[in-house]
N, C-alpha and C positions, 0 to 999 in steps of 0.2 A: 261245339264242337266244332262243327262245320266251319264256323267263323274262323276258329285258330288255323285250321289246315289252309283255309282260303289265305289268310293273312301271311302264312309261312312261305306259299308259294310266291306270293307277290313279292316278299323280301327276297327270296332267292334270286328271281328274274331281275330285280333292280341291282342285286350286289354283282352279277354277273357282267353287267355291262361296266367296262374301265375305259374310260377316255383318256388316251395318251396324247398329251400335249407336248410340243417340242419346248425345252426349257428355255426360258427368256435368257437372252443374253444379260450378264450382269452390268450394271451401269457402270460408265467410265469414272475412273478414279478421279475426283475434283482435289486439286491441290489448292489449299487456301494460303492465302498469304497469314502469316503469323499475327492474329490480332491482340492487342494488349489486352491483359485481362480487365474485366469490367470492376471498376472501384467502388465500393460500397460505402465511400466517404459521402457526408452528405453536403451541401452546397455550402453551408456555412463553415464547414470545416476546411473547405478549399479556400474561402474567402478570409478566414483568421485561422490559420494553422496553430498559432501560441494558445488560441482559447481552447482548440481540439486537443492539444496536449495536455493542458492542465484538466481538461474534463475527465479525459480518459484515464489519467495518471492520479486523480484524487484517490486518497486513501479510502473512501467510501466505495469507489468503483473498483480498484486493483485490489482490495482485500490483502491476501498474503502475499502477493507477489511484489519483489522488491522495485524500488522507484527506478533502478538503472534497467532492469528487466522490461520494464512497461514503457520505459522512453525509448528504449531499443525498437521494441514492437510498435509502437504509434509513429515514431520517427521514419522507419522503413516504410510504412503504410504511406506516410505522408510523401516520401522522397519517390514512391513508385507512382503515385496519383498526380503529383504536381511537376515532377522531373527538374526541369530548369527554373521553373518559378518559386522553387523551394527556398525560404530564406535561409542565408548563410549559419546561422547560429541554430538552426533546426536540422544541420546535417546529422545524419546517424552517427558518424564517428566524432563527434563533438560532445559526447555526454559523460565523458570521465569526470568525475568528481562533482558533477551536477546535484544540487539538493534544493530542498524547499527551505526557505529561511523566513523568520518573522519579520514583516515591514513596520512593525512597530504601532500598526494602526487597526490590530486585530486579524489581519490578512497575511497570506505568504506569497513571497516570490519565489521565483527559480534563479538561483544562482550558480554560477561554474566557478566562482574564485575558490582559491585553496582555503580550507579550514584555518580560521585565526585561533591560536591557542595561546593561552596566557596562563602564568604561574600565579597561583593564588598565594599571596603574602601572608594572609591571615591564618590564625590557627585551624588546623584540620579537625579538631574535636572541640567539643566545649571544656572549658577548664574545670578541672576537679575540685570540688567543694567538700566541705567538712560541714555538716550541719546537726545543730543540738534542737533538740524538742523539749521545752520545760514547761510544766504546768504554771500556770496563773489563776489566781482566784480573783473573779470580777467583784464589783460592788455589791451585787445582789447575791452573792455568795455562790454563782456558778463557777466551775473549773473549764479552762480552755487551755489549749497547747498552742504555744507560741513556737514556732520555728525559725532559728537564727543560724544564718549559713556564712560561712568564710572561706576565702580561698586554701585549698590544701597546700600551694606552696608558699614560699614568703614568711616573713616573720607573723607570729601569732598576734592577735589585737591584744592591746595592752588596756585590759579593762577587766574590772572585776576583782576580787580578792587574791592576793598572792601571799605566799608564805614561805619565805627562805630560811633556810634551816643554817645554811652556811654559804659565805662568799658572797658574790654580788648578787 
């Protein structure tokens, strides 16, 4: 008990001494020149901006985002990082109508040409047919069904037995 009383007295004496210091003057305001934001682009993106755009706007990378939205984002990043060194075809305002088109060799190329649309002169749907299934007995006695189809439009095929009761 004597130890706790002694400890309490020591704490009271230590708390009673307050040292007042004069407040330090605030540091002078430093006006910094506007530094450009640090680019997060890797060195190879600066060396080949076309490859960087293809890599970032790949369907596997962009997932659900549209191609146009991805190109706007990537080209804006490239424009801020490269400035005047950005190729003219990668300017952020020149992405209207750009899309990836098959190059015929299993790959895709980015093209900004207008979409070529041609009218298909062929039939839009398969031609209608009339099909008959008839049983046929094979040489070994088994029965199979043969299916014979003919176009639904046009003259009927002139085969088989005909029975005319009047006229031609």
